[in-house]
C-alpha positions as CSV (number, residue, x, y, z in Angstrom):
1,M,0.0,0.0,0.1
2,V,1.3,3.4,-0.9
3,L,0.3,6.6,0.9
4,R,0.6,9.8,-1.0
5,R,0.0,13.3,0.1
6,K,-2.5,15.4,-1.6
7,P,-0.5,18.2,-3.2
8,E,-1.1,21.4,-1.6
9,K,-3.0,24.3,-3.3
10,P,-1.4,27.3,-4.3
11,A,-2.6,30.4,-2.6
12,D,-4.0,31.6,-5.8
13,D,-6.6,28.8,-5.8
14,D,-8.2,30.2,-2.5
15,K,-8.5,33.5,-4.2
16,D,-10.1,31.9,-7.2
17,T,-12.8,30.2,-5.2
18,V,-13.5,33.4,-3.4
19,N,-13.6,35.5,-6.6
20,E,-16.0,33.0,-8.0
21,A,-18.3,33.1,-4.9
22,S,-18.3,36.8,-5.1
23,I,-19.0,36.8,-8.9
24,L,-22.0,34.4,-8.4
25,K,-23.2,36.7,-5.6
26,I,-23.1,39.7,-8.0
27,E,-24.8,37.8,-10.7
28,D,-27.7,36.9,-8.4
29,R,-28.1,40.6,-7.2
30,L,-28.1,41.7,-10.9
31,D,-30.7,39.2,-11.8
32,A,-32.8,40.5,-8.9
33,F,-32.2,44.1,-9.9
34,D,-33.2,43.3,-13.4
35,R,-36.5,41.7,-12.4
36,R,-37.3,44.8,-10.2
37,L,-36.7,47.0,-13.3
38,D,-39.0,45.0,-15.4
39,N,-41.6,45.3,-12.6
40,I,-41.2,49.0,-12.5
41,D,-41.4,49.2,-16.3
42,S,-44.5,47.3,-16.2
43,M,-46.2,49.6,-13.7
44,V,-45.0,52.8,-15.5
45,T,-46.5,51.3,-18.8
46,A,-49.8,50.4,-17.3
47,V,-50.2,54.0,-15.7
48,A,-49.2,55.5,-19.1
49,E,-51.7,53.5,-21.0
50,R,-54.4,54.5,-18.6
51,V,-53.4,58.3,-18.9
52,M,-53.5,57.9,-22.6
53,S,-56.9,56.4,-22.6
54,R,-58.7,58.9,-20.5
55,P,-58.1,62.5,-19.4
56,L,-56.3,63.0,-16.0
57,V,-56.8,66.3,-14.1
58,I,-54.4,67.3,-11.3
59,T,-55.5,70.1,-9.1
60,A,-52.9,71.7,-6.6
61,I,-52.7,74.8,-4.4
62,C,-49.7,77.1,-5.1
63,P,-47.8,77.2,-1.6
64,H,-46.5,81.0,-2.2
65,C,-49.8,82.7,-3.5
66,G,-52.5,80.1,-2.4
67,K,-54.1,80.1,-5.8
68,N,-55.5,76.8,-7.2
69,M,-53.8,75.4,-10.1
70,E,-55.3,72.9,-12.4
71,I,-53.2,70.7,-14.8
72,A,-54.9,68.5,-17.5
73,L,-53.3,65.8,-19.3
74,I,-55.0,64.5,-22.2
75,G,-53.6,61.6,-24.4
76,T,-53.8,61.1,-28.0
77,Q,-56.5,58.5,-28.0
78,A,-60.2,59.5,-28.0
79,P,-61.6,59.2,-24.3
80,R,-63.9,56.2,-23.8
81,R,-67.0,56.3,-21.9
């Protein structure tokens, strides 16, 4: 029976495993960020479609003079009833 020692890993191999783990963690975080951006894009698209399909009126009061302001947004599509 012959017993052999395992060859020792160079110090660079430990750094490679750490780098691989950190790269995988970064990839996971980028994927999660991409999914969040897709969700935000879907919500903004839905709001834009609703604004384009019917008029939207925003009423605000000026903090300096106290006058009422009315802002109307009208889309390019004809309003539906």
